[in-house]
N, CA, C and O atoms as a GROMACS GRO file, in nm:
protein
  268
    1MET      N    1   0.085  -0.117   0.000
    1MET     CA    2   0.000   0.000   0.000
    1MET      C    3   0.089   0.123   0.000
    1MET      O    4   0.193   0.127   0.066
    2VAL      N    5   0.047   0.222  -0.073
    2VAL     CA    6   0.113   0.353  -0.076
    2VAL      C    7   0.008   0.454  -0.034
    2VAL      O    8  -0.101   0.458  -0.091
    3ARG      N    9   0.041   0.537   0.064
    3ARG     CA   10  -0.055   0.638   0.112
    3ARG      C   11   0.016   0.773   0.114
    3ARG      O   12   0.126   0.787   0.168
    4VAL      N   13  -0.049   0.873   0.054
    4VAL     CA   14   0.002   1.010   0.055
    4VAL      C   15  -0.106   1.096   0.118
    4VAL      O   16  -0.222   1.094   0.077
    5VAL      N   17  -0.066   1.174   0.220
    5VAL     CA   18  -0.160   1.257   0.294
    5VAL      C   19  -0.110   1.400   0.294
    5VAL      O   20   0.008   1.426   0.316
    6ASP      N   21  -0.201   1.493   0.269
    6ASP     CA   22  -0.172   1.635   0.270
    6ASP      C   23  -0.257   1.696   0.382
    6ASP      O   24  -0.376   1.665   0.392
    7ASP      N   25  -0.198   1.782   0.464
    7ASP     CA   26  -0.273   1.840   0.576
    7ASP      C   27  -0.354   1.964   0.536
    7ASP      O   28  -0.427   2.019   0.618
    8GLY      N   29  -0.341   2.007   0.411
    8GLY     CA   30  -0.417   2.122   0.364
    8GLY      C   31  -0.351   2.255   0.392
    8GLY      O   32  -0.407   2.360   0.361
    9HIS      N   33  -0.232   2.254   0.450
    9HIS     CA   34  -0.160   2.377   0.482
    9HIS      C   35  -0.041   2.394   0.389
    9HIS      O   36   0.072   2.412   0.434
   10GLY      N   37  -0.068   2.389   0.260
   10GLY     CA   38   0.039   2.399   0.161
   10GLY      C   39   0.092   2.540   0.149
   10GLY      O   40   0.046   2.632   0.216
   11ARG      N   41   0.189   2.556   0.062
   11ARG     CA   42   0.246   2.688   0.038
   11ARG      C   43   0.169   2.755  -0.075
   11ARG      O   44   0.105   2.686  -0.155
   12PRO      N   45   0.175   2.887  -0.084
   12PRO     CA   46   0.105   2.955  -0.194
   12PRO      C   47   0.169   2.918  -0.328
   12PRO      O   48   0.290   2.898  -0.336
   13PRO      N   49   0.089   2.907  -0.433
   13PRO     CA   50   0.146   2.874  -0.564
   13PRO      C   51   0.239   2.986  -0.612
   13PRO      O   52   0.212   3.104  -0.590
   14VAL      N   53   0.347   2.947  -0.678
   14VAL     CA   54   0.442   3.046  -0.730
   14VAL      C   55   0.423   3.067  -0.880
   14VAL      O   56   0.488   3.154  -0.940
   15GLY      N   57   0.336   2.991  -0.940
   15GLY     CA   58   0.310   3.005  -1.083
   15GLY      C   59   0.198   2.910  -1.122
   15GLY      O   60   0.147   2.835  -1.039
   16PRO      N   61   0.160   2.914  -1.247
   16PRO     CA   62   0.055   2.823  -1.292
   16PRO      C   63   0.100   2.678  -1.284
   16PRO      O   64   0.216   2.646  -1.310
   17ALA      N   65   0.008   2.592  -1.249
   17ALA     CA   66   0.038   2.448  -1.240
   17ALA      C   67   0.059   2.392  -1.380
   17ALA      O   68  -0.012   2.430  -1.474
   18PRO      N   69   0.156   2.302  -1.395
   18PRO     CA   70   0.176   2.240  -1.526
   18PRO      C   71   0.056   2.155  -1.564
   18PRO      O   72  -0.011   2.099  -1.477
   19SER      N   73   0.028   2.146  -1.692
   19SER     CA   74  -0.085   2.065  -1.737
   19SER      C   75  -0.034   1.950  -1.823
   19SER      O   76   0.086   1.939  -1.850
   20GLY      N   77  -0.127   1.865  -1.865
   20GLY     CA   78  -0.090   1.756  -1.954
   20GLY      C   79  -0.090   1.620  -1.887
   20GLY      O   80  -0.074   1.519  -1.956
   21GLY      N   81  -0.106   1.614  -1.757
   21GLY     CA   82  -0.109   1.486  -1.689
   21GLY      C   83  -0.248   1.424  -1.693
   21GLY      O   84  -0.341   1.483  -1.748
   22HIS      N   85  -0.261   1.307  -1.635
   22HIS     CA   86  -0.389   1.239  -1.633
   22HIS      C   87  -0.446   1.230  -1.492
   22HIS      O   88  -0.554   1.174  -1.473
   23GLY      N   89  -0.376   1.284  -1.394
   23GLY     CA   90  -0.428   1.297  -1.258
   23GLY      C   91  -0.476   1.167  -1.197
   23GLY      O   92  -0.419   1.060  -1.219
   24LEU      N   93  -0.584   1.178  -1.118
   24LEU     CA   94  -0.638   1.063  -1.047
   24LEU      C   95  -0.694   0.958  -1.142
   24LEU      O   96  -0.687   0.839  -1.112
   25VAL      N   97  -0.749   1.000  -1.254
   25VAL     CA   98  -0.801   0.903  -1.351
   25VAL      C   99  -0.688   0.814  -1.401
   25VAL      O  100  -0.703   0.692  -1.410
   26GLY      N  101  -0.575   0.876  -1.435
   26GLY     CA  102  -0.459   0.799  -1.482
   26GLY      C  103  -0.404   0.707  -1.375
   26GLY      O  104  -0.368   0.593  -1.403
   27MET      N  105  -0.398   0.757  -1.250
   27MET     CA  106  -0.349   0.671  -1.142
   27MET      C  107  -0.443   0.552  -1.120
   27MET      O  108  -0.397   0.440  -1.100
   28ARG      N  109  -0.574   0.577  -1.126
   28ARG     CA  110  -0.671   0.468  -1.107
   28ARG      C  111  -0.658   0.365  -1.218
   28ARG      O  112  -0.667   0.245  -1.193
   29GLU      N  113  -0.638   0.409  -1.341
   29GLU     CA  114  -0.621   0.316  -1.453
   29GLU      C  115  -0.495   0.232  -1.437
   29GLU      O  116  -0.497   0.112  -1.461
   30ARG      N  117  -0.385   0.295  -1.397
   30ARG     CA  118  -0.260   0.221  -1.380
   30ARG      C  119  -0.268   0.119  -1.267
   30ARG      O  120  -0.219   0.007  -1.280
   31VAL      N  121  -0.328   0.158  -1.158
   31VAL     CA  122  -0.344   0.065  -1.045
   31VAL      C  123  -0.436  -0.051  -1.086
   31VAL      O  124  -0.412  -0.165  -1.047
   32GLY      N  125  -0.539  -0.021  -1.164
   32GLY     CA  126  -0.632  -0.124  -1.209
   32GLY      C  127  -0.568  -0.228  -1.299
   32GLY      O  128  -0.610  -0.344  -1.299
   33VAL      N  129  -0.467  -0.188  -1.374
   33VAL     CA  130  -0.395  -0.283  -1.460
   33VAL      C  131  -0.338  -0.398  -1.377
   33VAL      O  132  -0.328  -0.511  -1.425
   34TYR      N  133  -0.300  -0.368  -1.254
   34TYR     CA  134  -0.239  -0.468  -1.165
   34TYR      C  135  -0.338  -0.523  -1.062
   34TYR      O  136  -0.297  -0.576  -0.958
   35ASP      N  137  -0.467  -0.510  -1.089
   35ASP     CA  138  -0.574  -0.557  -1.001
   35ASP      C  139  -0.568  -0.491  -0.863
   35ASP      O  140  -0.602  -0.554  -0.763
   36GLY      N  141  -0.525  -0.366  -0.859
   36GLY     CA  142  -0.519  -0.292  -0.734
   36GLY      C  143  -0.639  -0.200  -0.721
   36GLY      O  144  -0.733  -0.205  -0.800
   37SER      N  145  -0.633  -0.114  -0.618
   37SER     CA  146  -0.741  -0.018  -0.596
   37SER      C  147  -0.682   0.116  -0.558
   37SER      O  148  -0.571   0.124  -0.503
   38LEU      N  149  -0.755   0.222  -0.586
   38LEU     CA  150  -0.713   0.357  -0.553
   38LEU      C  151  -0.828   0.428  -0.484
   38LEU      O  152  -0.941   0.425  -0.532
   39VAL      N  153  -0.798   0.491  -0.372
   39VAL     CA  154  -0.896   0.571  -0.299
   39VAL      C  155  -0.838   0.710  -0.285
   39VAL      O  156  -0.722   0.725  -0.247
   40ALA      N  157  -0.916   0.812  -0.317
   40ALA     CA  158  -0.869   0.950  -0.305
   40ALA      C  159  -0.985   1.038  -0.263
   40ALA      O  160  -1.099   1.018  -0.306
   41GLY      N  161  -0.955   1.136  -0.180
   41GLY     CA  162  -1.058   1.229  -0.139
   41GLY      C  163  -1.015   1.315  -0.023
   41GLY      O  164  -0.906   1.297   0.032
   42PRO      N  165  -1.100   1.410   0.014
   42PRO     CA  166  -1.068   1.500   0.124
   42PRO      C  167  -1.069   1.426   0.258
   42PRO      O  168  -1.144   1.331   0.278
   43ARG      N  169  -0.984   1.473   0.350
   43ARG     CA  170  -0.981   1.418   0.486
   43ARG      C  171  -1.070   1.502   0.577
   43ARG      O  172  -1.088   1.621   0.553
   44LEU      N  173  -1.126   1.440   0.679
   44LEU     CA  174  -1.211   1.513   0.774
   44LEU      C  175  -1.133   1.623   0.844
   44LEU      O  176  -1.189   1.729   0.874
   45ALA      N  177  -1.005   1.600   0.872
   45ALA     CA  178  -0.921   1.698   0.942
   45ALA      C  179  -0.867   1.805   0.847
   45ALA      O  180  -0.789   1.890   0.890
   46GLY      N  181  -0.905   1.802   0.721
   46GLY     CA  182  -0.854   1.895   0.622
   46GLY      C  183  -0.748   1.829   0.536
   46GLY      O  184  -0.688   1.728   0.575
   47GLY      N  185  -0.725   1.885   0.422
   47GLY     CA  186  -0.627   1.828   0.332
   47GLY      C  187  -0.686   1.718   0.245
   47GLY      O  188  -0.807   1.712   0.222
   48TRP      N  189  -0.598   1.633   0.197
   48TRP     CA  190  -0.636   1.533   0.097
   48TRP      C  191  -0.561   1.404   0.122
   48TRP      O  192  -0.453   1.406   0.181
   49ARG      N  193  -0.618   1.292   0.078
   49ARG     CA  194  -0.553   1.161   0.093
   49ARG      C  195  -0.566   1.084  -0.037
   49ARG      O  196  -0.673   1.081  -0.099
   50VAL      N  197  -0.456   1.020  -0.077
   50VAL     CA  198  -0.455   0.929  -0.192
   50VAL      C  199  -0.392   0.799  -0.143
   50VAL      O  200  -0.282   0.800  -0.088
   51GLU      N  201  -0.461   0.688  -0.165
   51GLU     CA  202  -0.412   0.558  -0.118
   51GLU      C  203  -0.425   0.456  -0.229
   51GLU      O  204  -0.534   0.435  -0.283
   52ALA      N  205  -0.313   0.393  -0.264
   52ALA     CA  206  -0.312   0.289  -0.368
   52ALA      C  207  -0.275   0.156  -0.303
   52ALA      O  208  -0.180   0.149  -0.226
   53ARG      N  209  -0.350   0.053  -0.334
   53ARG     CA  210  -0.321  -0.082  -0.287
   53ARG      C  211  -0.296  -0.170  -0.408
   53ARG      O  212  -0.378  -0.178  -0.500
   54LEU      N  213  -0.181  -0.236  -0.405
   54LEU     CA  214  -0.143  -0.326  -0.515
   54LEU      C  215  -0.117  -0.464  -0.458
   54LEU      O  216  -0.040  -0.478  -0.363
   55PRO      N  217  -0.180  -0.567  -0.515
   55PRO     CA  218  -0.152  -0.701  -0.467
   55PRO      C  219  -0.012  -0.744  -0.509
   55PRO      O  220   0.028  -0.726  -0.624
   56LEU      N  221   0.061  -0.801  -0.416
   56LEU     CA  222   0.195  -0.851  -0.446
   56LEU      C  223   0.195  -1.002  -0.432
   56LEU      O  224   0.126  -1.056  -0.347
   57PRO      N  225   0.273  -1.071  -0.515
   57PRO     CA  226   0.281  -1.216  -0.501
   57PRO      C  227   0.338  -1.251  -0.363
   57PRO      O  228   0.430  -1.186  -0.314
   58SER      N  229   0.282  -1.353  -0.302
   58SER     CA  230   0.325  -1.394  -0.169
   58SER      C  231   0.431  -1.503  -0.180
   58SER      O  232   0.404  -1.613  -0.227
   59THR      N  233   0.550  -1.469  -0.135
   59THR     CA  234   0.661  -1.565  -0.131
   59THR      C  235   0.720  -1.558   0.010
   59THR      O  236   0.755  -1.450   0.056
   60PRO      N  237   0.732  -1.670   0.078
   60PRO     CA  238   0.785  -1.667   0.215
   60PRO      C  239   0.920  -1.597   0.223
   60PRO      O  240   1.010  -1.622   0.144
   61GLY      N  241   0.931  -1.508   0.322
   61GLY     CA  242   1.056  -1.438   0.347
   61GLY      C  243   1.084  -1.318   0.259
   61GLY      O  244   1.195  -1.265   0.261
   62THR      N  245   0.984  -1.273   0.180
   62THR     CA  246   1.008  -1.159   0.092
   62THR      C  247   0.918  -1.040   0.124
   62THR      O  248   0.894  -0.956   0.038
   63GLU      N  249   0.870  -1.031   0.246
   63GLU     CA  250   0.782  -0.920   0.283
   63GLU      C  251   0.860  -0.790   0.278
   63GLU      O  252   0.975  -0.784   0.323
   64VAL      N  253   0.797  -0.686   0.221
   64VAL     CA  254   0.858  -0.555   0.210
   64VAL      C  255   0.785  -0.461   0.303
   64VAL      O  256   0.662  -0.451   0.298
   65VAL      N  257   0.858  -0.392   0.388
   65VAL     CA  258   0.799  -0.295   0.482
   65VAL      C  259   0.860  -0.160   0.454
   65VAL      O  260   0.982  -0.145   0.455
   66ALA      N  261   0.775  -0.060   0.429
   66ALA     CA  262   0.822   0.075   0.404
   66ALA      C  263   0.785   0.164   0.522
   66ALA      O  264   0.675   0.152   0.578
   67ALA      N  265   0.873   0.250   0.560
   67ALA     CA  266   0.848   0.344   0.671
   67ALA      C  267   0.782   0.468   0.622
   67ALA      O  268   0.754   0.558   0.701
   0.00000   0.00000   0.00000
């Protein structure tokens, strides 16, 4: 699982945001290719959350833990 959380207290923009990406739709499509799931939306405490879950093959002794 990959989780990205924003507290909603970002910095002011310094210029126009770049365009041309596929945003959440593109992320959802890419995660779906691997039979995963994507959840994104506002948090109750403010800010935003994006969470992607990807199934990984289970092999004894190969668990990956990210901090």
